[in-house]
N, C-alpha and C positions, 0 to 999 in steps of 0.2 A: 686336287683336282677332278672332277667329274669330264673325263673328253666325251666318253662314250654311250652317256646317258642318253637314253632315245625317249625315254614315257617314265611317270611318277605315276601311279595307279591308286588309289586309295579304298579301302573297302567300303563300300557303302554304308554300311551302320559304324564307321570309324569313330574313335574316340579321342583322338589326336585333339587337343584343345590348345596347346599354344607352339608357334613354330618356334625353335630354341634359334639362338644367336649363331649365323654364317651354315644355317640347316642345307641352303640350297643356293649355299654362296659360290662362285666361281664353276658352275654346271655351264655346260657348252653344248652339249645336243640337243637341248628342250627349246622347243618357240611356244609353247603355252603351259600356263600350270595353273589348275583343277583345285583349290582346296574343297575339301568337305564343309559341312555344314556346323560340326563341331568345333572346327577353329576358331576362337574367343579372340587369340593375344597373339600380335610378332615382338620376337626381339631383335635386338639389333643387329645389322648389317644380315639379315636372314636372307636375303635374295642378292645382294651386293657381288658386281662383277660376274651374274650372269648373262655373260654375253648373249649371246641368242635368244633370250626371252622375250617375247612381242608384248605378251599378254598375261598378267595373273588376274584370278579370278579365285571372289572367295564368295563361297557359296550360304554361306553364315548370316543371320538375322542380325546377329551385332557384331562388332569388333573392336578392338584396344588396340593402336598400334603405338606402346610408348619411347619403341625403341630408335636408337641411331642409326641413320643411314640405311632404312633397310630398304630401298630399291637403287643405293647409288652403283652409278658403273654400269648401266645396263642400259650401255648402250641402242640396242634394238627397241626398248621398250615403249609400244606405241599407248597401252590401256591399265590400269591395273582397275578392275569391275568389281563392283558389289551387289549384287541385282537383286538381292534378297533382304538386306540390311537394312534394318529400319534407324538402326544407331553405328556411327561413328566417330570414331575419339581419337585426333591425333593431333601433332604438332607438326604444322610443316614445316619449317626450318630446321626444325631437328628429325623426323621419321621421314620426311619425302627429301629429304637435304640430297644434291648430288642426282636425281634422277632428270632427264635429258625432257628438253622444254617442248618437245613434241609430245609428251607423253598426256596423257587424257585421262582424268580423274571420273569413273562411271558410275554413275550412283541411282536413287529411285528420286523421283520429286517428293515425295513423304517422308525421304530419311533426316533422320538429324544429324548435322553434321556438327559435332564438336570440336570446333579449334578455334583458338585465340587469332591467328591472324591469316584469316580467310579471304579476307580483300586481297593476297599477296598472290592467290593461284584463283579466285573465278574467273577469270578466264578460261580457265583447263578441265573446267568442272563441266561434264556430260550428261545430261538427263536420259535415264530411257524412260522411253513416248510408247505412248498406247498402253493395252492393257499388258501387266504382266504378270506370266504363271512364273510361281517360282520354281525357281532354278533345281534341281536337282541333277547326280553325277548318272549315266545311261544307266548302271548298274542299280543304281536305288529305286530307278521308276521302273525297273523289271524287277526288280525284291517286290514291289509295292504292289505291282497289277500283276502277282504268282498269289499274293495274301489276297487278291480281289478275286481270284480263281478256285480257290482253298474252298473244297464240300467239306474237311471235318469240321 
């Protein structure tokens, strides 16, 4: 159990592709988790019992969530967001089992949602409105601006 963990930061050029089973399970200090664009898959119980987490954001352009109860018992979870994802694949009854009824799934209007039981959670989907600029981690944006100013 991670009682004192307050911050989780990924390197801007992270190569992390999969969130393993129970990776963020039972963390208590975090209120927000932002995962790098390199993450493509989430395993079972990855965020289960993360009691104080209010929002989880995936910055990748495609994500597959085949695991069981990935977000179960996250009592304060208000949103799971996919601002850059054009393809999101999961099974609501398997992957999203146990999330609070108030939790919203935030996606792009043009995102392809691959899910057999989409009718059972349609009321939880919120679409990003207006122009969507690709979300990046703060230091990744800083790294990109450094590249633009490079004189070599």
